[in-house]
N, C-alpha and C positions, 0 to 999 in steps of 0.2 A: 504494500500500500504506500502511495506517495505522500510524504509529509508536506505540511505547508511550506517549510523551509526549502525542501527539494523542489517543490512546485514553483516557488518564486525564482529559484536559481535557473530552472529550466526555461521559464518564460523570458527572463533577462537574457539568457544565452541565445534564445531564438531571435529576440529583437536585435541583439548584437550581431548575430550572423547576417541578418538582413541588412543592417546598417553598414556593415563593413564589406559587403559584397562588392568586388571590383566593378561589377556591372553598374552599380549605382554611382560610380565616379564619373559617369558622363555628366556634362555640365548641367547643373540645376540653376535656375534663375535666382539672382539675389533679390532682396526686397524691393518693392516698387520705389522708384526714385533713386535707387543706389546704383552708381556707375559701376561698370565692369572694372575688375582689378587692373592696376597699372603694371603689374608684373605677371608674366606667364608662369604658371606652376604646372609641373608634371607630378601628379599625385599618385603615389605608389603604396598600395597596401602590403604590409609585411607579415602581420600575424594577428590572430584573433584570440583574445582572452580578456580577463577582467583587470589586467595590470594597468596602473595609472602613473608609473614612474619611468624615467628614461634618462640615459646619459650617452654621450658619444665619446669613444676613446679607442685607441689601437689596442685591442685585447691581446692579440696573438703575435705582435711584433713583425707583421708583414708589411708595415709601412702604410696600411690603409686604415681609415677610421671605421670602426665597427659600432654597433649599437648594443648597449646594455639595457635590458628592459624586463625587470621582474624575474621570471623563472629562467630566462634564456638570454644568450647573447647572439647577435646576428652578424655573421661574417660577411664583410664587404668583398666584392661589389654585388654579389647575387643574394645576399642576406640569408645565407644558409643558417638555420637555427641550431644552437648547441646549448646543452644544459648548463645552468648555473646553480639553481637551488630549487627546493620545493616551497610552495606557498599554500597556506590554508585559505579557505573562504570563510569569513566571519560576517555576522550581521547580514546574512543572506547573499550578499553580492560584492563584498569588498575583499580583495586580496590583502594578506597581512604584510603590506608594503605600501608606504605612502611616499616613496621616492627612491631614486638611485643616485648615488654620489660617488663618482669614480676618483680614486686616489691610491697611490702606492704607499701602503701603510707600514710595510716591513722592510722597505729599502732593498728589495730583491730585483727591482727594475720592471716588475709586472704589476699592472694596474688592478687594484682590488676595488671593492664597492662597499659603501656604508648604506644601511637602510633601516628605517624604523617602521612602526605600525601605529595605526589609530588606536587599536584596542589592546595592545600588549604593553607591559611595563618595560620591556627590554628594547634596546637599540643594538643591532649587531653589525659586524663587518664580515665580509665573505672574501676568503683568500684565493686569489687567482692561482690555480695549480701549476702554472708554468707550461713550458713547451710540451713536455711529455704528457702531463695531465690533461691539457687541452686536447691534444691529439687523441687521447684515449676516451674523451668524453667524461672525464671525472667531474663529479660535483665539487663545488667550491666549499672549503671547510668554513663552518660558522664559528665566529668568536664574539664574545660579549664586548660591547662598547660601554654601555651604562644600563643600570637597572632603575626601577622606580620612576620611569618617565611616562606614566600612563596619561591618557587623554592627549596624546601627541598628534596635533593636526598635521605637522610636517617639520622638516628640517631645512634650514638654510645654511649652506656651507660657504663661508666668506672669510677672507683674511682680515680679522678685526684689527690687529696691531701692526700689520705691514711687515711681518718678519718672514714672509714667504711660505708660511704654513697656515692653512685655513683652520678656522674654528667651526664648530657646529652650534648654530642657534636653534634651540629646541622651542618650538611653538606649541603651547598648550591651549586648547580651546576653552579651558576653564579659567575664569578670572581670579580664582583664589589660589592658583598655583604660583610659586615663585618663578622668576625669570632665570632660566638656566642657559649658560653657554658652556660647551664642552671643549676644553683644550685638547688638541691632538698632539701627541709627542711621538712622531714616527720612529720605528726601529731602523736599524742599519744592518745591511748584509743578511737579510732574512730573519732578523730577530724581531720579536713581537713589539708592537707599539704600546704606548701607555695613554690613558685617557683620564682627564681630570674635570669632572663637572663642577662648575663655578656658579654659585648663587650671587647674581649681581644686584638683586633687588626684588621688590614685589611684596605681597601679591598685587594683582590688578593689571595683568597683561592681557590675556585672552586671545581669541582667534585672529591671527594675522601678524606679519612682521616684515621688516625691511631694514637693510643695512646701508649706511652712508653718512657722510659728514653733514649733519643737519645745521650746526651752528657756525661752521666755517673756521673751526680751530685746527683743522688738519687731522683730526682723529675721527674714526668711524663711530657713529652713534647707532642706536637701535630704535627703530620705529615700531610701536605696537598699537593696538586698537584704541587705547585711551590716552596716548601721548608718546613720549620718547625718553629713552635712557641716554644720559650724557656720559660718554666715556671719560673717565678721569685721566689725569696725567700719570705717567709712570706705569707701574705694574697694575694694569687694569684688573687682573685676576685676584689681587689682594685687597681691593677696595670696593665699597658699595658705589654703584653708579647713581647719580642724582636723577630722579624721575621728574619729568615736566608733564603734568597732566594738561592736555590741550584739546582732546577730541572726545566724541562719544560715538565712535564707530561701532558697528556690529558685524562680526564675521567678515573681516576684510581679507584680501588676497595674501597668499604665501608663495612668493614674496610680493611685497609692494616695492615701489621704486623711489629712491632718493636721488633726484637728478635736477639739473638746472634746465627747466623747461623753456623759459623765455629769454635766456641769455643775459640776465641782469647780474650774474655773478653770485647769486644766492641759490642754494639747492631748494627745490620745491619737492612736493610729495605727489605721487600718483598711486591711487588706491582703487581696487576693484571690490565690488560687493560679492563675496564668494558664494553667498546663499540667498541673494536677492538681486534686484535690478540695479545697474548703475556702475559707471566708470567715471571717475572725476580726478581733477588735480587740485592741489592746494598750493596757492601762490604764497611764497614766504614774503612777509612784510617786515616793517621795522619792529624793533624791540620796544615794548611798552610795559611799564611796571615790572621790568626784569624778565619778561617772557617774550618769545617770538610771537608775532601775530600771523594769522593765516586767513587767506581769502579763498573760499571754495569755488571751483568752476566745474560745471558738468561737461563731460566729454561725450558720453553716450549712455542713454538709459533705455535702449530699445531691446535689450536682451539681458538675461540673468546668469548667475553662477560664474562670474569672472574670477576664477580662483587662483590664477598665476599670471604674472606679468614678466615680460622680457624687454630690455632696452637694447636695440641692435640696429645696425644699418643694413637693411635688406636691399635697398636700391643702389647702394654704392655711391651716394652723392656726398659722403662725408658727414652726414647728419644722422643721428640715431632716431629710431621711431619706437613707439610702443607696440609690442606684438602680444596679442592675447586672444581669448575666445571663450566660448561657453564650455564649461565642464558638464558633461552629461551625467545625470543621476548622482549628483554630489550628496544628496540626502534621499537616495532611492526614489527620485521623481517627485518628492514632496515639496521642493522649493518652489517659490513663485516663478512662473514661466518654465517649469520643469519639462512640460510636454511640447514646448515650442522648438523650432529647428535649431540644430547645433551649427556653430559657425566659428570662423577665425578671421580676425581683421588685423590690419596694422593702422596706426594712427600717426599721421605726419604733421608736425607742427607747422602752421602757416603764420609766419611772422607778421604779415600784413594784416591779417584778420585777428591775430593774437588768440588763435584757437586751433584745434586739431581738425584735420581733414581725415575722414575714414576711407580706407581702401580695402576692398574685399580680397581675402586670401582664399577662403572657401565658405560656401553657404549652402546648407541643406544637402550636403554630399556625403553624410555619414562621418565627417571628420570634425571633431571638436578638440578639447584639451582634457587632460587628466590633471595631475599634480605638477607637471613640469613641461616646459617647452625648451628645446635646445636649438640654437641657430649656429650653424657651422658649415663650412664648405666641404661637403661630403664627396664630391666628384672631381675636385681640382679645377673647376672652370672659373674660379675667382668670384663666384656669386655665393652668398650665404644661403644655405638650404635650411629646411626646418625638419626636425625629428620630433615626433609627438606621440604619446601613448595615452589611451583612455579606454573606457569600457566599450567603445566601438572598435577597438583594435589599435595596433601599432602601425604608424605611417611615416613615410618619408615624402616630403614635398620638395621636389627639386626646383630651384630657382632658375628659370630659363631666360631671365633678362626682361627688358621692357616689353609690355604687351603691344605697344604701338608708338607712334610718333609722340 
């Protein structure tokens, strides 16, 4: 007899199979009034599963960039699948992985991967088995990074202190959790790494985060849904970070962006509503009463579940754009707008209008986002491509240059 849980999983997988079918990648029309995209995209389906994390790295040392996505890695250029690890399905339709973050952790020259989960207390890293192990199809050995990190919405891997080694920002969706940053201390010559969870402040963080220099002092700060943490001088891991309460966001993207949108020399904030409608930017203004002021501007409120943002130059004009889209079934279809078409867009800053112009990447073609978007030149043609994974499957979108004059 089929249980309710197995029935839900079966329905979701049927829908996924339909949405990811290569036949559905024939051009669908964008919304009324929306111009066709300015870039030509060759959209290629790679794999079908519930995985929502992805990274791009040379896994096997053949000089080609491969794709790491959940249970498998996909060997370029034909994207042949190979095993990485097993993943369970929890809460009916979520893999126990909320992202893939590639890094050589033990200093053996082979790229490993760090991954967490929404529903588990643990964050793990998975050890690349090297030349012989990869050739034999060996699973990657699991090692513990940190425990007691439950309610983990996602991880952001950024170099907080500029020492060349990234840190892991743990984003918890519960506002009563302290803010944790995990220091990574890589091993050498195959020796294991060490990890140090650092409590920088809180509680009062919640769903969503972004890393960047908010106050212009040259040090990376941390944006969260209720404000931002200011990185102190010196040994950041030995001091509490000052918290500046400034916002009342609800469920913002992981990550958000801390970038200078309008070229005035001050970093602004770009945030998506991860489980509702809306993408907006907050313009940084002058300091009043000791705190930075912010003016909000709407970018797009036509679709929902904008769960991850990327700042990248897809058209090669030397200016970066916002790349994002709709995450499908972020809350099992219960979010506002959950049943509406999935999509991906890029947003180009228009300095004359002082606003963003929207450009279609894909609309209603079965391709949205999961927890991560990667932009990298996968085929060596000097155009940045897109790798993305979500519950409709894993895709590569090859950038074929301008769509027209």
